[in-house]
C-alpha positions in Angstrom: 18.9 -4.0 -2.8 16.3 -5.2 -5.5 13.3 -5.2 -3.3 11.8 -3.6 -0.3 8.6 -4.7 1.4 6.9 -2.1 3.2 4.2 -3.1 6.2 2.5 -0.3 7.9 1.6 -1.4 11.3 -0.8 -0.5 14.0 -1.1 -2.7 16.9 -0.1 -5.6 14.8 1.7 -8.0 17.7 -0.8 -10.9 17.4 -0.3 -11.5 13.5 3.0 -9.7 12.2 5.0 -12.9 13.5 3.1 -15.2 11.0 3.3 -12.5 8.4 7.0 -12.5 8.7 7.5 -15.9 8.3 5.7 -15.9 5.2 7.0 -12.9 3.5 10.6 -14.1 4.6 10.3 -17.7 3.2 9.1 -16.2 -0.1 11.9 -14.0 -0.3 14.6 -16.3 0.7 13.1 -18.6 -2.2 13.4 -15.9 -4.8 17.0 -15.4 -4.1 16.7 -11.3 -4.4 18.5 -9.2 -2.5 15.9 -7.9 -0.2 14.7 -6.0 3.0 11.6 -5.4 5.1 10.5 -2.0 6.3 8.0 -1.9 9.2 6.6 1.6 10.0 5.1 1.1 13.6 2.4 3.8 13.6 2.4 4.7 17.2 1.2 0.9 18.3 0.2 0.4 21.9 1.2 -3.2 22.2 4.4 -5.3 21.2 4.4 -4.4 17.6 8.0 -2.6 18.2 9.4 -5.3 20.0 8.5 -8.0 17.8 9.6 -6.7 14.7 13.0 -6.1 16.6 13.3 -9.4 17.5 13.0 -10.5 14.0 15.6 -7.7 13.0 18.0 -9.1 15.5 18.0 -12.5 13.2 17.3 -11.1 10.0 19.5 -7.5 9.7 17.5 -6.7 6.6 14.1 -6.3 8.6 13.9 -2.4 9.9 11.8 -0.8 12.1 10.8 2.9 11.4 9.4 4.2 14.7 6.3 6.6 14.4 6.3 7.6 17.7 2.4 8.6 17.8 -0.7 7.3 15.8 -1.1 9.4 12.7 -3.3 7.3 10.2 -2.6 4.3 7.4 -1.7 7.0 4.8 1.1 8.5 7.0 2.7 5.1 7.7 2.5 4.2 4.4 4.2 7.4 3.2 6.9 7.1 5.9 7.8 3.4 5.4 8.1 4.0 1.5 10.1 6.8 1.9 12.6 5.0 4.2 12.8 2.0 1.5 15.7 1.5 -0.5 14.9 -1.2 -3.1 14.8 -0.6 -6.8 11.4 -2.0 -6.5 9.1 -1.3 -3.3 5.9 -3.6 -2.6 3.5 -2.1 -0.1 1.5 -5.0 1.6 -0.7 -5.0 4.3 0.1 -6.9 7.9 -2.7 -9.3 7.3 -1.3 -10.4 4.1 -5.2 -10.1 2.4 -3.3 -10.9 -0.8 -0.9 -13.8 -0.5 2.6 -13.1 -1.1 2.6 -15.6 -4.1 0.7 -12.8 -6.0 3.8 -11.0 -6.1 4.6 -13.3 -9.1 1.9 -11.9 -11.0 2.6 -8.5 -10.6 6.5 -8.7 -11.4 6.7 -9.6 -15.0 4.9 -6.4 -15.9 7.8 -4.6 -14.6 9.8 -5.4 -17.4 6.8 -4.3 -19.8 7.7 -0.4 -18.8 5.1 -0.1 -16.1 6.7 2.0 -13.1 3.6 1.0 -11.0 2.0 -2.5 -10.8 -1.3 -3.1 -8.3 -3.4 -5.9 -7.4 -6.8 -5.5 -8.0 -10.0 -7.3 -6.9 -12.2 -5.7 -9.7 -11.0 -6.9 -12.7 -11.5 -10.2 -14.8 -9.5 -13.0 -13.5 -9.7 -11.7 -9.9 -10.3 -14.3 -7.0 -11.8 -13.7 -3.8 -11.7 -16.3 -1.3 -13.2 -14.8 1.7 -16.0 -12.0 0.4 -16.4 -8.8 2.5 -19.8 -8.3 4.1 -22.4 -7.1 1.3 -22.5 -3.6 2.6 -18.8 -3.3 2.8 -18.8 -4.6 -0.9 -21.0 -2.3 -1.9 -19.4 0.8 -0.2 -16.3 -0.1 -1.5 -17.1 -0.5 -5.0 -19.1 2.8 -4.8 -15.6 4.3 -3.0 -13.9 3.2 -6.3 -15.7 4.5 -9.0 -16.1 7.6 -7.1 -12.5 8.1 -7.1 -12.0 6.9 -10.8 -14.6 9.6 -11.8 -13.7 12.6 -9.4 -9.9 12.0 -9.6 -9.8 11.2 -13.6 -7.7 8.4 -12.9 -8.0 5.1 -15.0 -7.8 2.6 -11.8 -10.8 0.3 -10.8 -9.4 -1.0 -7.6 -7.9 1.9 -5.4 -7.7 0.3 -2.2 -6.2 -3.4 -2.9 -3.2 -3.2 -0.5 -0.9 -4.9 -2.7 1.0 -2.3 -5.0 4.4 -2.6 -6.4 6.4 0.6 -7.0 9.5 1.4 -9.1 11.9 2.8 -6.4 12.5 6.5 -8.1 8.7 6.5 -8.6 7.7 5.7 -5.1 10.2 8.6 -3.7 8.6 11.0 -6.1 5.0 10.4 -5.4 4.9 9.4 -1.9 7.3 12.6 -1.1 4.2 14.8 -2.8 1.4 12.9 -0.6 -0.3 14.7 2.2 -3.4 12.2 3.1 -2.7 11.1 6.3 -5.7 8.4 6.9 -7.6 5.8 4.7 -7.7 7.9 1.4 -4.0 7.7 0.8 -4.8 4.7 -1.8 -6.6 7.3 -4.1 -4.0 10.3 -3.4 -1.3 8.4 -4.5 -2.3 6.6 -7.7 -3.8 10.4 -8.7 -0.4 11.8 -8.1 1.4 9.1 -9.9 -1.1 9.3 -12.9 -0.7 13.0 -13.0 3.0 12.8 -13.0 3.0 10.5 -16.0 3.7 7.1 -14.1 2.4 4.1 -16.1 0.1 2.1 -14.0 -0.9 -1.5 -14.5 -3.6 -3.3 -12.7 -3.2 -7.1 -12.2 -5.9 -9.4 -11.0 -5.1 -11.2 -7.5 -6.1 -13.6 -5.1 -7.8 -12.0 -2.3 -9.4 -12.7 1.2 -11.4 -10.6 3.8 -10.0 -10.5 7.1 -12.5 -10.0 9.9 -10.2 -8.1 11.8 -9.8 -5.2 9.4 -9.3 -1.7 11.1 -11.4 0.0 8.6 -14.7 1.2 10.6 -17.3 0.9 7.9 -19.3 4.5 8.9 -16.5 6.8 10.3 -13.4 5.7 7.8 -15.4 5.3 4.5 -17.0 8.9 4.8 -13.6 10.0 6.1 -12.1 8.8 2.7 -14.9 10.2 0.6 -14.3 13.7 2.2 -10.6 13.1 1.6 -11.1 12.9 -2.1 -12.2 16.5 -2.0 -9.2 17.2 -0.4 -7.1 15.7 -3.0 -8.7 18.0 -5.4 -8.4 20.9 -3.5 -4.8 20.2 -2.8 -4.3 20.0 -6.7 -6.0 23.0 -7.3 -4.1 25.0 -5.0 -0.5 23.1 -6.4 0.5 21.7 -3.2 1.6 18.3 -5.1 3.5 20.3 -7.5 2.7 18.5 -10.4 4.3 20.0 -12.9 7.9 19.5 -11.5 9.9 16.5 -13.6 9.3 13.0 -12.2 12.0 11.4 -13.9 
């Protein structure tokens, strides 16, 4: 299996069908051997049934049922750990970054980078639909706080378009502990501390007005989770001295 596409999902019945159509069309054109793994984080709508309908037509689509809702970090972790590809692409159900941007990430995998991430904050990025002003400011502040507080050389922690080499994904996500919105920062912190090479690549991105991130509580919760990441590292919970290769 060359490529796994991992999608965390919570109540995504309305837009996941269109997302599948776009991703499947793209993957079939690339001629790669592929799979799509959807971790359903306790959806209360028809998300699981929709995935199963597509899986009946495309056997390389797999549903990973999560039972009850834990949070996006939990869904990402368990979806990535179920992936079997040599490379694992994490993308959101809203496809805020179009699938075609994968072609910008892929060449860097041939340059020795184990992790290649889409970025909205470096030169060359194109923001087609901007976030509201306050959301932009808070997101920027969170990224700078993550970079400074976690000593991780990344500018855009939270873009939901990330490509991991399969063995690196297993090593990183086995160690992750954050279940909610701070998972991006934790994952990249762990990756950096384990010595994996991370490349940021400018991508096209558009804001989805139906985002599930709540501006107040979720952003503040993510900031608190930065403290939890430092505490976990200090307490040795990530086992960062273990061999990663």
